[in-house]
N, C-alpha and C positions, 0 to 999 in steps of 0.2 A: 590072302592076308595083305599082300602088298596092294592089291586093288582097293581093299577096304581102307587101308591107310591113305591111299591116294585120294579116295573119295572124301575121307575125313579132312584131309589137308585142303582139298578143294573147297569143301563146305566152310572150313575155317577161314580160308582166304576170301571166299565170297562174302562171309559174314563180316570179316574185317573190312572188305571193300565196301559192303553195304553200310556198315557203321561209319566208315570214312566219308562215304557219300552223304550219309545222314548228318554226320557232324559238319561236313562241309556245307551242306544245305542249311543246317541250323545256324552255322556261323555266318553264312551269307545272309540268311534271314535276319539274324541278330544285327549283322552289319547294316542291312537295309533299314531295320528298325532304328538302329542307332543314328544312321545318316538321316532317316526321316525325322527322327526325334530332334536331331540337331537342326535340320532344316526347319522343322516346325517351331522349335524353340527360337531359332533365328528370326523366323517369320513373326512369331509372336512378339519376340523382342522388338523387331522392327515396327510391328503394328503398335506395340505398347509405346515404343519411342515416338512413332508418328502421332499416336493419340496424345502422348504427353506433349509432343511438339505442338500439336494442334491446340491442346489445352493451354500450353504456354503462349502460343501465338495468339490464341483468342484472348487470353488474359492480358497479353501485351497490347493487343488491339483495343481491348476494352479500356485499359489504362490510358492508352494514347487518346482514344475517343473522349474519355472522361477529362483528360488534360486539355484537349482542344475545346471541349464544351466549357470547361472552367475558364479557359483563356477567353473564349468568345463571350461568356457571361460577364467576365471582368471587363472586357473591352466595351461590351454593350452598356454595362453599368457606368463605366467611365465616360462613354459618349453621352449617355443620358444625363449624367451629372453635369457634363460640360454644356449640353444643350440647356439644361435647367438654369445653369449659371448665366448662360448667354441670354436666355429669355428674361431672367431676373434683371440682368444688366440693361437689356432693352426696355424692360418694364419700368426700370428706375429712371431711364433717360427720358426726357421730354421730347416727344415727336412734334416737329414744327407744324403748326396749323397752316392751312392755305393762306391765311392772312399774313402769317409770319414769313412764309415763303415769298409772297409777293413783296413784302416789305424789304426783304434782303435783295431781291432782284432790282427793286426800285432804287435802293441805296446804291447798289453797284452802278446802275445806269446814271443816276444823277452825279455821282462822283467822277464819272468818266466824261461828263459834258464840259465843254469850254465855257468860259464866263459869258461870252457872246451868246452861246446857245441857251444858257440858263436865263439870261435876261429876256431873250426873245420868247422863251417858253411861258412867260407870265402874261403874254398878250393874247386877247381874244378880239379879233378885228374882222372887218369885211374883206372880201376878195379884192375890192377896189383899193382899199387902203394898203393891201399887201403889194399889189402889182402896179398901182398908179394908173391903171386903165379906168376910163370913165364908166364903163358898164361891162362887167364880166359875165359872159354866158358860156365860156369854155375854158378849159385848163390846158394850156399849151406851153411853148417854150418860156414865155414871160412868167408864168406861174412857177414853172420848174426852177428858173433862175432866182426868182424872188424867195422861194422857200429854201433854196440852198444858202442864200445870204441871211435870211431871217426865218429860222425854224420855229415859227410861232406855236403857241399852245392850241389855238383853234380858230375857226372861221365862223362868222355869222352871216348866213345868206338871207335874202329877202325875195319878194315876188319879182323884183327887177332882174334877178339872175335866172329866172325861169322862163323857158320858151315851150318846153314839152317835157314829158316824163323821161323819155329816152335821153334827151339832151342833158337833163339834170343829173340823171344817174351816171352818165358818162363823165360829166364835168367833175362830180364829186369823186368818182372812182379814180380818175386821172390825178386829181389833187392829192388823194391819199397815197397814190403810188409815187408821186414826186417827193413826198415829205419824208425826211430822215426819221422823224419821230411821229408816233401816232397823234392824230388830231382830234380835238372836239369839233364836231360838225353840227352847228346849231342853227336854229331859226326861231322866230316868234310865231308859233301856231297856237293861238289861244282858243280857237273855235269861234263859231258864230261870225259876227261882223269883223272880228279881228283875226282873220286867217290869211296867211300869205299864199297858201297852196290850194286849199279847198275852194273850188270854183274856178281856179286857174288851170288846173290839170284835170282833164276829163276822167271820170270814173272814181274820183276820190269821194268818199262819203263825207257829208257835212253834219256838223253837230250844232245844237242850239247855242245861243248866247249864254254865258255863264249866269247872267242875271235871271234868265228863264229857268235854268236848271235849279238854281238856288231857290226860286220862288216855289218850285214844286216840292221842295223839301225831301226829295228822294236821293239818298246817298248812292244808290245803285246806278242812277243815271249819271252822276258825277264820275263814278268809277268807269262806267261804260264809255263816257266821253273821253276820258283819259286813255282807255284801251283802244278806242277807235283812232284817236289822233296818233298815239304811239304806233298803232298797227299799220298806218300807212306811211309814217315818217321813216321807220326803220328800214323797210325795203328800198326806199329812195336813197339811203346812205346817211341819214341823220342819226346821231346818237345823243343829241342834247336838244331840249326845247325850253325856250324862255317862257315857261308857264308851269303851274297855274298862278293866277292872281290871288294873293292871300290878303288883299286889302279889304277891310270892313268899310262899306260905304255909309259912313255916319252922316255925311253931308251930301244930300241929294243933288246939290248944285255943282258937285265936283264932276266936271265933264272929262277930265283927264282919265279918271277911272271908269265912271259911268257903268255901262252894261258889261264891262269886263269883270266886275266883282260878282260874287255869289249873293251879295245882299248886305243888309244892315245889321243882321243878327249875328253877333260874334260866334255864338254856339253853332249855328247852322253853317256859317262860313267855314268854321274849323272842321266840321264833319265832311263838308264837300271838298275842301282842299286836301285833306288826308286821303279821301277816297280817290280823287283824281290822280294824286301822286302814285298811289298803289297801282291803279290801272295803267298809267303811262309807263311806269318803270317795269312793270311786269311784261310789257310789250317790247322792252329792250331800249327804251329811250329815257335818259335821265331828266328828271324834272327840276325846275328852278323856281323857288318861291320868290315872288315879286310883291311889293317893293318895300323891303324892310326899312324901318320899323312900322310901316303901314301908312299909306297916303290917302286912305278913303275919307279922312276928315281934314285933309290939308288944303291950303290955299295956294293958288297959282299952278302953272304948268311948267315943269322943269325944262321942257323942250323949248319954251318961249322965254323963260326968264327964271328968276328966283322963286323958290317954292318954300312954304313954311308950314309947320305943324305947331299950333299953339295949344298943346294939351299938357296936362300935368303928368308927372311920372306915374302916378297911381292910375290915371285914366288910360295911359298907354299900356301899362302892364295888365290892367283889368279888361282891356278890350282889344286894342290893336295887335298885341303880341300873341293872343290865343291861337289864331289860325296858323301862325308861323310855328308855334310850339307843336301844334297837331301835325303839321307837315313834316317837321323835323322828326317827330316820333314815328311817322309813317315811312321814314327813310329817304327823304328828299336829298339828292346828291349836291345840289347847289342852293345858295341863298344869294339873291341879288339885292344889294343895298342901294337905297334911293338917293338921288341927288337932292335931298330936301333937308332944310335946316330944322332942328328940333331943339330949341333952347333949353327945355327941361332935361335933356339928356347930355348936353355938352356945355362945358364952361365957356368955350369960344364959339362964336357963330360960324361954324364950318358945316358943310353938307355932311350928312350921315355917312356917305360913301368914303369920306376922307378922315373919319373920326375914329380914333382908337377907343374912345369911351363907348361908342355905339357898337363897333365891331368886336373889340377885345373884351370889354367889360360886360356888355349886355348880351350880344349874340353868342359869343363863345362862352363867357363866364356864366351868366345866369340861365341862358337857354340851353347851354351845353352842346352847341352845334360844333361838330368836328369835321364837317365836310368842307367843300370849297366855297369860299366867299368871293363873289364877283361884284365889281362896281357896276352901277348903271352906266349906260353909254356916256363917256366923258366928253363927247362932242355936243352934249346938250348945253343950252345957253346958261342954265343954272351954274355950270362949271366954267365955260369959256368966257363968261362975262367977268369972272373974277381971277381966273388962274390960267397960266400958260399950260400947254400940253405936258411939258416937262414937270412943272410944279405940281400939277394935279396927279400925275403918275407917282411922283415921289411921296406925296402926302398919302396917297392910297396905300402904298407899301408900308410907310411908317405906321399907318392906321391899322394895318393887319389884313388888308385885302390880299387874296391869293392871285387873282387875275384882274387885269386892267382891260375893261371893255371899251373898244372903239374911241380912243383919244382923238381929238380933233386933228392932230398931226402925229401920226404913228412914229415916223422916223425921229421926230424931235423928242417924243416921249421915251423912245427906246434909247436914244443917245444920252438923254438926261439920266436915266437909271444906270446905264453902263458907266458913265462918268462918276456917278455917286458911289458906286461900288469900288471903282478904281481909286477914288479919293478916300475911301474908308467911311463915308457917311452912311453907307448901307453895307452890311457884312454879307459875305457869301452864305453864311449860316442862315441868315434871314431869307435869302433866295431859296436855299435848300429846303427850308421848312415848308414853303408853299409848293415847291416842285414835288416834294414827297407826297403831298396830298393829291396833287394833279395826276401824277403818274400812278399812284396807287389806285385811283378810280379808273384810269385808262386800262391798267392791267387787269383789274377785277372784272371790268365789263368787256374785256377783249377788244377795246377800241383800236381800230386801225389794223 
């Protein structure tokens, strides 16, 4: 009985122990489940939080990006608007033309010149007149010293100054180097029998007399002649040529003009003159129309004495002036006014080169020429027989000429003009007017 009870007690204790173990295991399992659940929940929460954070971060980033984009767009729009305003402002402003730029540069230059330099700048003389040397074939210390004292506007050379091509190029090059201001370097190279260089320098092409070209009636030959002449003058250092002759040869007995003219038909002469100007200036050499208002029907030789044109105003306008008008329209840079008296154009019997009625009223006013007006050489007897060098120079300036060519006594003429300005008889404004034209052409053509 006791053993049975012991076995029962043992089974009961074993059952209780097993149940305890089971409960313990269950509790442990539940604890594990709970802990796992907690960890899982925590992880889920963390994942949710991370996801939420990522969503928030993404949202913030998107908002920031959008903000930056908006700011960039606003900045770009503002910049574009500013550029548009700037472009509109620039568009509304007038951009200076090349001519206006040159005008400003010239004005600055002229205003910086001394009175002595301004006066000297109006003269176009020979190298002998500048240096006082009998025959100039080189440019050395005497040329340098003379140019420092008299910074003239330009020099006119002749065949007497030429020994060879290399000598001529070197002389002109040195002269330009010595000059403070750019120089007109000119010559009278008309072609045919009236050439200073063709025939003197080996290898230079020769052209026909203008009378032969005019007789052929081919404008292209006139243009070709201008291009040929300009084509060999420019490489030698010349930028100005005292040609073409624009005189209509209405008097076959006029030996002063003769074969230098294109002929007696004003229409043909006009076409030839315009064509030659175009050809010459396209080659880089400025043309000068001679001898305004036309000497083809005049009497006398101004180099030997007084010269006279006895034509009515109607005849002069209907014939003499036509080639000059054509040459001006073709762009001629210079017009050379003759030392000839034309009673129908002037109230007083003065040479055209010294007359305001011829220069200001007719040439500038009626023909509209705004280039450089040059006197014929004032050392011709038509001038020296009646006027001193000083008187002639002053009259030329009063008359409206821009440049005084070759007065008989350069230093006397220079001093006379300088004294006239100092005394108030000529204003500096009058000098400036001519200097503006002179330097505008020099700057435009890159002279010097």
